[in-house]
C-alpha positions in Angstrom: 280.6 -20.8 225.4 279.3 -24.3 224.9 280.5 -27.3 226.9 281.9 -30.6 225.5 281.2 -34.0 226.9 278.1 -36.1 227.4 275.0 -34.5 229.0 274.5 -35.2 232.7 271.1 -36.3 233.9 270.6 -36.6 237.7 269.1 -40.0 238.7 265.8 -38.4 240.0 265.2 -36.5 236.8 262.5 -37.7 234.3 263.8 -37.4 230.7 261.7 -38.9 227.9 263.7 -41.3 225.7 262.8 -39.3 222.6 264.1 -36.0 224.0 267.3 -34.8 222.5 269.9 -33.1 224.8 273.2 -31.6 223.7 276.7 -32.1 225.0 277.5 -30.7 228.4 273.9 -30.0 229.4 273.1 -30.7 233.0 269.6 -31.8 234.1 269.2 -31.7 237.9 267.0 -33.3 240.5 263.4 -34.0 239.6 263.5 -32.0 236.4 261.0 -33.4 233.8 261.7 -33.2 230.0 258.9 -34.4 227.7 259.2 -36.1 224.4 259.7 -34.0 221.2 262.0 -31.6 223.1 265.3 -30.4 221.8 267.9 -28.9 224.1 271.3 -27.5 223.0 274.7 -27.7 224.5 276.0 -26.3 227.8 272.5 -25.7 229.3 271.4 -26.1 232.9 268.0 -27.3 233.9 267.3 -26.6 237.6 265.5 -28.7 240.2 261.9 -29.6 239.4 261.7 -27.6 236.2 259.3 -28.8 233.4 260.1 -28.7 229.7 257.0 -29.4 227.8 256.6 -31.2 224.4 257.6 -29.1 221.4 260.1 -26.9 223.3 263.2 -25.9 221.4 266.1 -24.6 223.5 269.4 -23.3 222.2 272.9 -23.4 223.6 274.0 -22.1 227.0 270.5 -21.6 228.3 269.9 -21.6 232.1 266.5 -22.7 233.4 265.9 -22.1 237.1 264.3 -24.3 239.7 260.6 -25.0 239.3 260.3 -23.0 236.0 257.7 -24.3 233.5 258.4 -24.2 229.8 255.4 -25.1 227.6 256.5 -25.5 224.0 258.6 -22.4 224.0 261.3 -21.5 221.4 264.4 -20.2 223.2 267.5 -18.9 221.5 271.1 -19.1 222.9 272.3 -17.5 226.1 268.8 -17.0 227.6 268.1 -17.0 231.3 264.7 -18.4 232.5 264.7 -17.6 236.3 263.1 -19.8 239.0 259.4 -20.3 238.9 258.9 -18.5 235.7 256.1 -19.9 233.4 256.1 -19.7 229.6 252.6 -20.7 228.4 251.4 -21.8 224.9 247.6 -22.2 225.0 245.5 -19.0 224.3 242.2 -20.7 225.2 242.9 -23.4 227.8 240.2 -25.8 228.8 240.3 -29.1 230.5 237.5 -30.6 228.3 236.0 -30.4 224.9 232.5 -29.0 224.3 231.2 -32.5 224.5 232.5 -32.9 228.0 235.4 -35.3 227.0 238.9 -34.6 228.2 241.0 -32.7 225.7 243.6 -34.5 223.7 246.6 -33.4 221.7 244.5 -32.4 218.7 242.0 -30.3 220.6 244.0 -27.2 221.2 246.5 -25.0 219.3 250.0 -24.4 220.5 251.1 -20.7 220.2 254.6 -20.8 221.7 256.5 -18.1 223.4 259.7 -17.0 221.7 262.6 -15.8 223.7 265.5 -14.3 221.7 269.2 -14.4 222.2 270.6 -13.2 225.6 267.2 -12.2 227.1 266.3 -12.8 230.8 262.9 -13.8 232.2 262.8 -12.9 235.9 261.8 -15.1 238.8 258.1 -15.8 239.0 257.3 -14.0 235.7 254.4 -15.2 233.5 254.6 -14.9 229.7 251.4 -15.2 227.7 251.2 -17.5 224.6 252.7 -16.0 221.4 254.6 -13.2 223.1 258.1 -12.6 221.8 260.8 -11.4 224.1 263.5 -9.5 222.1 267.2 -10.0 222.2 268.8 -9.0 225.6 265.5 -7.8 227.0 264.9 -8.2 230.7 261.5 -9.2 232.2 261.4 -8.2 235.9 260.5 -10.4 238.8 256.9 -11.3 238.9 256.0 -9.5 235.7 253.1 -10.6 233.6 254.0 -10.3 229.9 250.9 -10.1 227.6 252.6 -8.7 224.5 255.9 -8.5 222.7 258.9 -7.1 224.5 261.4 -5.0 222.4 265.1 -5.8 222.2 267.0 -4.5 225.3 263.7 -3.4 226.9 263.2 -3.6 230.7 259.6 -4.5 231.6 258.0 -4.6 235.0 254.6 -5.1 236.5 251.2 -6.6 235.8 250.6 -6.1 232.9 254.3 -5.7 232.1 255.2 -2.3 230.8 258.5 -0.9 229.5 260.3 1.2 232.1 263.7 1.5 230.6 266.5 -0.1 228.6 269.2 -2.6 229.5 272.6 -3.4 228.2 273.8 -6.7 226.9 275.5 -7.1 230.3 272.1 -6.5 232.0 273.0 -3.1 233.4 270.2 -0.5 233.2 271.1 2.3 230.8 271.1 5.9 232.0 269.4 8.9 230.4 272.1 9.1 227.7 271.6 5.4 226.8 275.0 4.4 228.3 275.7 1.5 230.5 277.2 2.4 233.9 278.4 -1.2 234.4 280.4 -1.8 231.2 280.5 1.6 229.4 278.7 0.5 226.2 276.6 3.2 224.5 273.4 2.8 222.5 271.2 4.8 220.2 267.4 4.6 219.8 265.7 5.0 216.4 262.1 4.0 215.6 261.9 2.1 218.9 264.9 0.0 218.0 267.8 0.2 220.4 271.2 -0.6 218.8 274.7 -0.5 220.2 276.8 2.4 218.8 280.1 0.4 219.0 278.8 -3.2 218.9 280.8 -6.2 220.1 281.1 -9.3 217.9 278.1 -11.5 217.9 278.7 -15.0 216.5 275.7 -16.9 217.8 272.2 -15.8 218.6 270.6 -18.5 216.4 268.1 -21.4 216.7 269.5 -24.9 217.3 271.0 -26.7 214.3 267.8 -28.7 213.8 265.4 -25.7 213.6 262.3 -27.5 212.4 259.3 -25.8 214.0 261.1 -22.6 214.8 259.3 -19.4 213.8 261.2 -16.8 211.8 259.4 -13.8 213.2 259.2 -10.6 211.2 258.6 -8.6 214.4 261.9 -8.8 216.1 264.8 -10.0 214.0 267.0 -6.9 214.1 270.0 -7.8 216.1 273.1 -5.7 215.4 275.8 -8.0 213.9 279.0 -6.1 213.3 281.0 -6.8 210.2 284.7 -6.7 209.3 284.0 -3.5 207.4 282.9 -1.8 210.6 286.1 -2.6 212.4 288.1 -1.4 209.4 286.6 2.1 210.0 287.9 2.3 213.6 290.9 4.6 214.4 294.3 2.9 214.4 297.0 3.3 217.1 300.3 1.5 217.6 302.0 0.6 220.9 305.4 -0.1 222.3 306.9 -1.6 225.4 310.2 -0.8 227.2 312.0 -1.7 230.4 313.7 0.6 232.9 316.5 -1.7 234.2 318.5 -0.5 237.1 321.6 -1.9 238.7 322.4 -2.2 242.4 323.5 1.5 242.5 320.2 2.7 240.9 321.8 3.5 237.5 319.6 3.0 234.4 320.6 0.7 231.6 320.8 2.5 228.2 321.5 0.9 224.8 322.8 2.5 221.6 321.1 1.3 218.4 323.1 0.8 215.2 320.8 3.3 213.5 321.3 7.0 214.1 324.3 8.9 215.5 324.9 8.8 219.2 321.2 7.9 219.8 320.6 6.2 223.1 317.4 4.4 224.1 316.1 2.0 226.7 315.6 -1.7 225.9 312.2 -2.1 224.1 310.4 -1.8 220.8 307.1 -1.9 219.0 304.5 -4.6 219.9 303.6 -7.3 217.4 300.0 -7.6 216.3 297.8 -9.0 219.1 300.7 -8.9 221.6 300.2 -7.5 225.1 302.6 -4.8 226.4 303.9 -7.1 229.1 304.6 -9.9 226.6 306.2 -7.5 224.2 308.5 -6.2 226.9 309.6 -9.7 227.8 310.2 -10.5 224.1 312.3 -7.4 223.6 314.4 -8.2 226.6 315.2 -11.6 225.2 315.8 -10.3 221.7 317.9 -7.3 222.6 319.7 -8.4 225.8 320.0 -12.2 225.3 318.1 -13.5 228.4 314.6 -14.4 229.4 313.7 -12.2 232.3 310.2 -11.2 233.5 309.5 -7.5 233.4 308.6 -5.8 236.7 305.5 -3.7 237.4 304.2 -1.1 235.0 305.7 2.4 235.8 304.6 4.7 233.1 302.0 4.8 230.2 302.9 7.6 227.8 300.6 8.5 224.9 302.2 10.3 222.0 299.9 12.1 219.5 300.0 11.6 215.7 303.1 13.1 214.1 303.3 15.4 211.1 305.2 12.8 209.1 302.2 10.5 209.2 303.0 8.3 212.2 299.9 7.4 214.0 299.3 7.9 217.8 301.6 5.7 219.9 301.1 4.4 223.4 304.4 3.6 225.2 304.3 1.2 228.2 307.3 1.3 230.5 308.0 -1.5 233.0 310.6 -1.6 235.8 313.3 -4.2 236.6 316.5 -4.7 238.5 319.6 -6.6 237.2 322.1 -8.2 239.5 325.8 -8.6 238.8 325.5 -12.0 237.2 322.8 -10.8 234.9 324.7 -7.7 233.9 327.7 -9.9 233.1 325.5 -12.1 230.9 324.2 -9.3 228.8 324.4 -10.2 225.1 323.4 -7.3 222.8 321.5 -8.2 219.7 323.9 -8.4 216.7 323.2 -5.8 214.0 320.7 -4.0 216.2 322.6 -2.6 219.2 326.2 -1.4 219.4 326.8 -1.0 223.1 325.2 -0.5 226.5 325.8 1.7 229.5 324.5 2.2 233.0 323.9 5.9 233.6 323.0 8.0 236.6 319.9 10.1 236.4 321.5 13.3 235.3 323.7 11.5 232.7 320.7 9.7 231.3 318.9 13.0 230.8 321.7 14.3 228.7 322.1 11.1 226.6 318.5 10.5 225.8 316.3 12.4 223.4 314.1 14.9 225.3 310.8 13.0 225.1 312.5 9.8 226.2 314.3 11.6 229.0 311.0 12.9 230.3 309.6 9.4 230.4 312.6 7.9 232.2 312.6 10.7 234.8 309.0 10.0 235.7 309.8 6.3 235.9 312.5 7.0 238.4 310.1 9.2 240.3 307.5 6.4 240.8 309.7 3.3 240.8 310.0 3.1 244.6 306.3 3.8 245.1 303.2 1.8 244.3 302.0 4.3 241.6 301.8 4.1 237.8 302.0 7.4 236.0 300.1 8.5 233.0 301.8 10.9 230.6 301.0 12.6 227.3 304.1 13.1 225.1 306.2 12.8 228.2 304.2 15.4 230.3 301.7 14.9 233.0 298.3 16.2 231.7 297.4 17.4 235.2 300.3 19.8 235.2 303.7 20.2 236.9 304.2 18.5 240.2 301.3 16.0 239.7 301.6 12.3 239.0 298.5 10.9 237.2 
């Protein structure tokens, strides 16, 4: 996420007049930014870091204290840790063969490239021309002499690949799964890609990309498309509320459809609506007042039905109505015919079997701190257990 507003430059920082710094970027104490430097939005430049001429830095980049960046090209969301050094001169000398001090035209810049989301660890050194792939992680003190693959974890001197890391920086296990966030990956031809990738909308050079290198070596970042999401399985969800009165009876409502069919207040969720928000909306639409649902009591997953209905997840919340609220009930015209408070045994007879099972479990847990998980109204762990 980028940050709006003017860049902030602390008074002791030395920023060349010709340097271009994006909105919301913060340049802290004694940092030095040379001319011909472009820095994106929302970045942080730590104390005493150095950004050399020719450097191009994307959005949301964090550069740690005392880090030195010599002409590097850095994509969005990159972390350069404290005291890391990114070099650019393959054959550094102080003087020319004639003994004179070298000038700008006496050496060739071969910049380091750091791709989107990568991390360069504290005290690491990166040789000129090395490219660090997307979401790679260079360990503390590593000396990088060659390219680092996307998502690779490299350690040591010289740096060598010892594993793979997730986009969240968690180290993948032997099955290429992340124990921190649960993402899963697959490896083919030394290219690690996410099996169920998350949306990626950035990972790009700055808007003014003059001088940026379009490397043929590491440009394969998985960018999911709308077509991918269209292939994912679809499920629907609903939300309901188990309202009780002062005597512990359960509020039931009779819809206008069906013969002698009783339900609890609730209904299907709208697209993008949370279960809690859906329950609140249904209360207002069906009962006529704006009341916050209580805590979640039961989640009941119902498998796909033979008539083509997809799998359904029911979310049931609790609630208590006082005498004034009960007197103020206004059933939705054209949707509900009547309401009734029923004791547990009576509710079991009035409700359809699957709904009666859900309500019974709600009443079992309502006075505890537990939330039960059911499948089609039954506990998958077996009788006598509450998931």
